[in-house]
C-alpha positions in Angstrom: 85.0 -49.5 43.0 81.5 -50.8 43.3 80.3 -47.6 44.8 81.9 -45.6 41.9 80.0 -47.8 39.4 76.8 -47.4 41.3 77.3 -43.7 41.5 78.1 -43.4 37.7 75.0 -45.5 36.9 72.9 -43.3 39.1 74.2 -40.1 37.5 73.7 -41.5 33.9 70.1 -42.7 34.7 69.2 -39.4 36.5 70.2 -37.2 33.5 67.3 -36.1 31.3 67.3 -37.4 27.8 68.1 -34.8 25.3 67.3 -35.3 21.7 67.8 -33.1 18.7 64.7 -32.9 16.5 65.2 -33.8 12.9 63.8 -32.1 9.9 61.0 -34.6 9.6 60.0 -34.1 13.3 59.9 -30.3 12.7 57.6 -30.8 9.7 55.2 -33.0 11.7 55.2 -30.6 14.6 54.4 -27.6 12.4 51.1 -29.0 11.2 49.9 -30.0 14.7 46.6 -28.5 15.7 45.2 -28.0 12.2 42.4 -30.3 11.1 42.5 -29.4 7.4 45.1 -27.7 5.3 44.7 -23.9 5.0 43.4 -23.0 1.5 42.8 -19.5 0.5 39.3 -19.1 -0.7 38.9 -16.9 -3.7 36.6 -14.0 -3.0 33.3 -14.2 -4.9 33.2 -11.8 -7.8 30.9 -8.9 -7.3 27.3 -9.6 -8.5 26.9 -6.2 -10.1 29.4 -4.1 -12.0 30.1 -0.6 -10.9 28.0 0.8 -13.8 25.1 -1.5 -12.9 25.3 -0.4 -9.2 25.2 3.2 -10.4 22.3 2.5 -12.7 20.4 0.8 -9.8 21.0 3.8 -7.5 20.0 6.3 -10.2 16.8 4.3 -11.0 15.9 4.2 -7.3 16.4 7.9 -6.9 14.5 8.7 -10.0 11.7 6.4 -8.9 11.4 8.3 -5.7 11.3 11.7 -7.5 8.7 10.3 -9.9 6.5 9.1 -7.1 6.6 12.6 -5.6 5.6 14.1 -8.9 2.7 11.6 -9.4 1.5 12.3 -5.8 1.5 16.1 -6.5 -0.4 15.7 -9.8 -3.0 13.4 -8.1 -3.4 16.0 -5.3 -3.9 18.7 -7.9 -6.5 16.5 -9.6 -8.3 15.9 -6.3 -8.6 19.6 -5.6 -9.9 20.3 -9.1 -12.3 17.5 -9.2 -11.2 16.2 -12.7 -7.9 15.9 -14.5 -7.3 18.1 -17.5 -6.0 16.6 -20.7 -2.5 17.9 -19.9 -2.5 16.5 -16.4 -3.8 13.1 -17.7 -1.0 13.0 -20.3 1.6 13.8 -17.6 0.1 11.1 -15.3 0.3 8.6 -18.2 3.9 9.5 -19.0 4.9 9.3 -15.4 3.2 5.9 -15.0 5.0 4.6 -18.1 8.4 5.9 -16.9 7.7 4.4 -13.4 7.0 1.0 -14.9 10.3 1.2 -16.9 12.3 2.1 -13.8 10.6 -0.5 -11.7 11.6 -3.2 -14.3 15.2 -2.0 -14.2 15.3 -2.0 -10.4 13.7 -5.5 -10.2 16.2 -6.9 -12.7 19.3 -5.4 -11.1 18.2 -6.4 -7.5 17.6 -9.9 -8.7 21.0 -10.1 -10.2 22.6 -8.6 -7.1 20.8 -11.1 -4.7 21.7 -14.2 -6.6 
């Protein structure tokens, strides 16, 4: 009888302990490994609207074209020695338009880079 009790005690003590996790244990185990709660960051709104982006690209393209026209006029003036009244008027008009375009580009780039 004594050996049966010893044998039963040995079997009971040798068995692994099995426990069923409760709902609260599952909730605690789910969050393990995270330092902070996951929050979805809202994406930053675009700095420029689509129309403003188009305006910026158009102004940059037009500025490049205008610079080419100014360079061609200045080369023609260099070969002639002096600018005619018509060439000077064209240079003045191109310079004024270039200043306007540069102002638009500077404003839109500053808004985009904020």
